[in-house]
Structure formats: C-alpha cells, structure tokens
VMD Tcl script that builds the backbone (N, CA, C; Angstrom):
set m [mol new atoms 237]
animate dup $m
set s [atomselect $m all]
$s set {name element resname resid chain x y z} {
  {N N MET 1 A 8.522 5.232 77.925}
  {CA C MET 1 A 7.999 3.992 76.901}
  {C C MET 1 A 6.641 3.517 77.494}
  {N N ASP 2 A 5.877 3.520 76.323}
  {CA C ASP 2 A 4.487 3.403 76.673}
  {C C ASP 2 A 4.336 1.743 76.648}
  {N N LEU 3 A 3.242 1.320 77.245}
  {CA C LEU 3 A 2.808 -0.281 77.563}
  {C C LEU 3 A 2.855 -0.786 76.245}
  {N N ASN 4 A 2.217 -0.082 75.108}
  {CA C ASN 4 A 2.147 -0.830 73.724}
  {C C ASN 4 A 3.439 -1.318 73.452}
  {N N ARG 5 A 4.196 -0.120 73.434}
  {CA C ARG 5 A 5.717 -0.278 72.746}
  {C C ARG 5 A 6.470 -1.495 73.409}
  {N N LEU 6 A 6.464 -1.757 74.735}
  {CA C LEU 6 A 6.981 -2.785 75.329}
  {C C LEU 6 A 6.317 -4.144 75.365}
  {N N ILE 7 A 5.151 -4.269 75.014}
  {CA C ILE 7 A 4.607 -5.246 74.715}
  {C C ILE 7 A 5.060 -5.526 73.510}
  {N N ASN 8 A 4.978 -4.747 72.354}
  {CA C ASN 8 A 5.423 -5.168 71.071}
  {C C ASN 8 A 6.891 -5.552 71.081}
  {N N MET 9 A 7.841 -4.953 72.006}
  {CA C MET 9 A 9.333 -5.348 72.227}
  {C C MET 9 A 9.356 -6.966 72.596}
  {N N ILE 10 A 8.462 -7.297 73.468}
  {CA C ILE 10 A 8.556 -8.625 74.201}
  {C C ILE 10 A 7.996 -9.625 73.045}
  {N N ILE 11 A 6.982 -9.310 72.540}
  {CA C ILE 11 A 6.193 -10.259 71.320}
  {C C ILE 11 A 7.459 -10.528 70.000}
  {N N ASN 12 A 8.168 -9.469 69.861}
  {CA C ASN 12 A 9.339 -9.389 68.768}
  {C C ASN 12 A 10.253 -10.242 69.287}
  {N N LYS 13 A 10.540 -10.164 70.395}
  {CA C LYS 13 A 11.687 -11.115 71.096}
  {C C LYS 13 A 11.201 -12.551 70.696}
  {N N LEU 14 A 10.092 -13.032 71.385}
  {CA C LEU 14 A 9.664 -14.263 71.466}
  {C C LEU 14 A 9.476 -14.682 70.062}
  {N N MET 15 A 8.907 -13.781 69.118}
  {CA C MET 15 A 8.618 -14.415 67.829}
  {C C MET 15 A 9.905 -14.809 67.125}
  {N N GLY 16 A 11.027 -13.996 67.437}
  {CA C GLY 16 A 12.250 -14.309 66.724}
  {C C GLY 16 A 12.776 -15.544 67.285}
  {N N ARG 17 A 12.913 -15.799 68.587}
  {CA C ARG 17 A 13.224 -17.088 69.455}
  {C C ARG 17 A 12.608 -18.231 68.154}
  {N N VAL 18 A 11.093 -18.173 68.355}
  {CA C VAL 18 A 10.442 -19.046 67.620}
  {C C VAL 18 A 10.584 -19.463 66.270}
  {N N VAL 19 A 10.861 -18.552 65.594}
  {CA C VAL 19 A 11.464 -18.477 64.061}
  {C C VAL 19 A 12.752 -19.092 64.020}
  {N N ASN 20 A 13.633 -18.725 64.835}
  {CA C ASN 20 A 14.981 -19.290 64.948}
  {C C ASN 20 A 14.971 -20.899 65.116}
  {N N THR 21 A 14.118 -20.979 66.205}
  {CA C THR 21 A 14.185 -22.489 66.496}
  {C C THR 21 A 13.368 -23.451 65.431}
  {N N ALA 22 A 12.527 -22.745 64.901}
  {CA C ALA 22 A 11.493 -23.394 63.709}
  {C C ALA 22 A 12.960 -23.753 62.324}
  {N N ILE 23 A 13.505 -22.703 62.334}
  {CA C ILE 23 A 14.577 -22.808 61.084}
  {C C ILE 23 A 15.423 -23.980 61.552}
  {N N ASP 24 A 15.935 -23.716 62.730}
  {CA C ASP 24 A 17.035 -24.902 63.266}
  {C C ASP 24 A 16.311 -26.277 63.213}
  {N N LYS 25 A 15.156 -26.332 63.280}
  {CA C LYS 25 A 14.590 -27.735 63.095}
  {C C LYS 25 A 14.233 -28.030 61.755}
  {N N GLY 26 A 14.231 -26.962 61.053}
  {CA C GLY 26 A 14.007 -27.332 59.536}
  {C C GLY 26 A 15.292 -27.852 58.717}
  {N N PHE 27 A 16.427 -26.892 59.136}
  {CA C PHE 27 A 17.478 -27.409 58.738}
  {C C PHE 27 A 18.038 -28.773 59.115}
  {N N ASP 28 A 17.889 -29.102 60.252}
  {CA C ASP 28 A 17.979 -30.634 60.770}
  {C C ASP 28 A 17.231 -31.416 60.242}
  {N N LEU 29 A 16.003 -31.221 59.792}
  {CA C LEU 29 A 15.022 -32.397 58.984}
  {C C LEU 29 A 15.534 -32.237 57.546}
  {N N ALA 30 A 15.844 -31.394 57.090}
  {CA C ALA 30 A 16.392 -31.263 55.827}
  {C C ALA 30 A 17.770 -32.015 55.634}
  {N N SER 31 A 18.527 -31.687 56.393}
  {CA C SER 31 A 19.696 -32.386 56.590}
  {C C SER 31 A 19.793 -33.847 56.654}
  {N N ASN 32 A 18.784 -34.467 57.206}
  {CA C ASN 32 A 18.584 -35.876 57.476}
  {C C ASN 32 A 17.385 -36.491 56.412}
  {N N ARG 33 A 17.203 -35.631 55.394}
  {CA C ARG 33 A 16.204 -36.113 54.383}
  {C C ARG 33 A 14.976 -36.508 54.881}
  {N N GLY 34 A 14.247 -35.792 56.053}
  {CA C GLY 34 A 13.199 -36.086 56.400}
  {C C GLY 34 A 13.002 -37.135 57.234}
  {N N ARG 35 A 14.028 -37.602 57.440}
  {CA C ARG 35 A 14.365 -38.779 58.816}
  {C C ARG 35 A 14.445 -37.902 60.162}
  {N N PRO 36 A 13.818 -38.160 60.981}
  {CA C PRO 36 A 13.848 -37.633 62.484}
  {C C PRO 36 A 15.651 -37.962 62.684}
  {N N SER 37 A 16.263 -37.007 63.333}
  {CA C SER 37 A 17.677 -37.316 63.717}
  {C C SER 37 A 17.642 -38.319 64.931}
  {N N VAL 38 A 18.762 -38.735 65.041}
  {CA C VAL 38 A 19.058 -40.048 65.856}
  {C C VAL 38 A 18.736 -39.822 67.281}
  {N N ALA 39 A 19.625 -38.519 67.556}
  {CA C ALA 39 A 19.546 -38.063 69.080}
  {C C ALA 39 A 18.069 -37.689 69.291}
  {N N ALA 40 A 17.085 -37.217 68.289}
  {CA C ALA 40 A 15.603 -36.864 68.987}
  {C C ALA 40 A 14.900 -37.891 68.581}
  {N N SER 41 A 15.116 -39.404 68.226}
  {CA C SER 41 A 14.264 -40.387 68.557}
  {C C SER 41 A 13.992 -40.582 69.906}
  {N N ALA 42 A 12.827 -40.990 70.112}
  {CA C ALA 42 A 12.802 -41.520 71.512}
  {C C ALA 42 A 13.005 -43.121 71.809}
  {N N GLU 43 A 13.279 -43.483 70.728}
  {CA C GLU 43 A 13.675 -45.306 71.037}
  {C C GLU 43 A 14.659 -45.579 72.271}
  {N N ALA 44 A 14.870 -46.589 72.947}
  {CA C ALA 44 A 15.785 -46.621 73.966}
  {C C ALA 44 A 17.098 -46.959 73.172}
  {N N ALA 45 A 16.995 -47.370 72.085}
  {CA C ALA 45 A 18.398 -47.910 71.585}
  {C C ALA 45 A 18.236 -47.588 70.113}
  {N N PRO 46 A 18.425 -46.361 69.652}
  {CA C PRO 46 A 18.132 -46.062 68.292}
  {C C PRO 46 A 19.375 -46.702 67.293}
  {N N VAL 47 A 18.915 -46.696 66.171}
  {CA C VAL 47 A 19.689 -47.107 65.057}
  {C C VAL 47 A 19.701 -46.296 64.111}
  {N N ASP 48 A 20.945 -45.898 63.700}
  {CA C ASP 48 A 21.145 -45.025 62.302}
  {C C ASP 48 A 21.238 -45.862 61.416}
  {N N GLU 49 A 20.037 -45.622 60.181}
  {CA C GLU 49 A 20.055 -46.703 59.021}
  {C C GLU 49 A 20.508 -45.835 57.967}
  {N N ARG 50 A 21.149 -44.867 58.084}
  {CA C ARG 50 A 21.882 -44.149 57.129}
  {C C ARG 50 A 23.218 -44.595 56.549}
  {N N THR 51 A 23.631 -44.435 55.523}
  {CA C THR 51 A 24.796 -44.904 54.827}
  {C C THR 51 A 25.621 -43.927 55.233}
  {N N PRO 52 A 27.178 -44.332 54.979}
  {CA C PRO 52 A 28.329 -43.490 55.462}
  {C C PRO 52 A 28.023 -41.757 54.804}
  {N N ALA 53 A 27.811 -42.138 53.507}
  {CA C ALA 53 A 27.648 -40.926 52.615}
  {C C ALA 53 A 26.638 -40.059 53.156}
  {N N GLU 54 A 25.421 -40.461 53.566}
  {CA C GLU 54 A 24.425 -39.922 53.836}
  {C C GLU 54 A 24.453 -39.183 55.340}
  {N N ARG 55 A 25.430 -39.871 56.206}
  {CA C ARG 55 A 25.808 -39.333 57.439}
  {C C ARG 55 A 26.767 -37.874 57.182}
  {N N LYS 56 A 27.679 -38.215 56.356}
  {CA C LYS 56 A 28.640 -37.170 56.103}
  {C C LYS 56 A 27.941 -35.931 55.503}
  {N N GLN 57 A 26.889 -35.973 54.483}
  {CA C GLN 57 A 26.094 -35.042 53.915}
  {C C GLN 57 A 25.254 -34.397 55.019}
  {N N ALA 58 A 24.827 -35.005 55.728}
  {CA C ALA 58 A 24.235 -34.357 57.098}
  {C C ALA 58 A 24.868 -33.671 57.708}
  {N N GLN 59 A 26.060 -33.921 58.192}
  {CA C GLN 59 A 26.875 -33.212 58.876}
  {C C GLN 59 A 27.461 -32.080 58.138}
  {N N ASP 60 A 27.603 -32.049 56.637}
  {CA C ASP 60 A 28.024 -30.855 56.139}
  {C C ASP 60 A 26.895 -29.914 55.896}
  {N N ALA 61 A 25.678 -30.221 55.682}
  {CA C ALA 61 A 24.387 -29.430 55.633}
  {C C ALA 61 A 24.560 -28.592 57.158}
  {N N LYS 62 A 24.841 -29.415 58.338}
  {CA C LYS 62 A 24.701 -28.924 59.458}
  {C C LYS 62 A 25.878 -27.992 59.725}
  {N N LYS 63 A 26.815 -28.108 59.196}
  {CA C LYS 63 A 28.140 -27.295 59.505}
  {C C LYS 63 A 27.832 -25.997 58.513}
  {N N LEU 64 A 27.046 -26.106 57.386}
  {CA C LEU 64 A 26.690 -25.170 56.607}
  {C C LEU 64 A 25.610 -24.061 57.120}
  {N N ALA 65 A 24.819 -24.795 57.741}
  {CA C ALA 65 A 23.863 -23.867 58.509}
  {C C ALA 65 A 24.593 -23.106 59.616}
  {N N GLN 66 A 25.335 -23.784 60.334}
  {CA C GLN 66 A 25.976 -22.708 61.378}
  {C C GLN 66 A 26.859 -21.777 60.758}
  {N N ARG 67 A 27.529 -21.983 59.726}
  {CA C ARG 67 A 28.126 -21.058 59.208}
  {C C ARG 67 A 27.073 -19.746 58.656}
  {N N ALA 68 A 26.036 -20.236 58.236}
  {CA C ALA 68 A 25.120 -19.297 57.784}
  {C C ALA 68 A 24.581 -18.553 58.960}
  {N N LYS 69 A 24.470 -19.280 60.171}
  {CA C LYS 69 A 24.088 -18.579 61.162}
  {C C LYS 69 A 25.048 -17.506 61.659}
  {N N LYS 70 A 26.437 -17.679 61.690}
  {CA C LYS 70 A 27.380 -16.857 62.326}
  {C C LYS 70 A 27.500 -15.609 60.987}
  {N N ALA 71 A 27.530 -16.094 59.832}
  {CA C ALA 71 A 27.271 -14.829 59.096}
  {C C ALA 71 A 26.243 -13.902 59.115}
  {N N GLN 72 A 25.184 -14.500 59.429}
  {CA C GLN 72 A 23.908 -13.620 59.627}
  {C C GLN 72 A 24.063 -12.711 61.076}
  {N N ARG 73 A 24.702 -13.509 62.114}
  {CA C ARG 73 A 25.018 -12.722 63.132}
  {C C ARG 73 A 26.079 -11.459 62.918}
  {N N ALA 74 A 27.090 -11.937 62.188}
  {CA C ALA 74 A 27.958 -10.990 61.786}
  {C C ALA 74 A 27.296 -9.831 60.992}
  {N N ALA 75 A 26.378 -9.854 60.221}
  {CA C ALA 75 A 25.930 -8.967 59.420}
  {C C ALA 75 A 24.970 -8.119 60.055}
  {N N ARG 76 A 24.484 -8.746 61.267}
  {CA C ARG 76 A 23.494 -7.996 61.918}
  {C C ARG 76 A 24.392 -7.028 63.025}
  {N N LYS 77 A 25.711 -7.264 63.115}
  {CA C LYS 77 A 26.525 -6.583 63.978}
  {C C LYS 77 A 27.055 -5.327 63.231}
  {N N LEU 78 A 27.228 -5.584 61.914}
  {CA C LEU 78 A 27.700 -4.507 61.100}
  {C C LEU 78 A 26.552 -3.444 60.912}
  {N N MET 79 A 25.228 -3.842 60.926}
  {CA C MET 79 A 24.296 -2.763 60.479}
  {C C MET 79 A 23.649 -2.061 61.597}
}
mol reanalyze $m
mol bondsrecalc $m
mol representation Tube
mol addrep $m
C-alpha cells in the first residue's frame, strides 16, 4: 500500500466523522426549530421555553433521526 492511498483512507475516515457530526448537529437544531438545545446551552440554570407539544415534536424528530441512522448502518452492512 502506497503512502497516497494510506493518506486518502485517513482523510476519508476523518471527513466521514466530520460529516456525521455535522448531520447530527443539524438534526438537533432542526428538531429544536433553530433554538439551541437545553443541554448545549452554557447557562448555569437553563430554562426550556418550549411548549410540551414542541418538546414532544423535538423528541420525535430525534427518534426519527436515530432510526434513520440505524437503517443507514444496516444498509451499509448489506452492501
């Protein structure tokens, strides 16, 4: 294996992780309708200003994203 191929493999692994992290952050941001998540806020005592319906919708969106990730992993294993 030559050095160029080895470097490409490492870069592809790193870029895959960066893209997956960005997608996760995007799903979290979208599920909270553009508001930062309560866990991610730097305030000492975070206050969740969402209504119960918005909270449920955010939880449902996160669950949907998790199912999509699982389906994606299963599809990769089959190919």
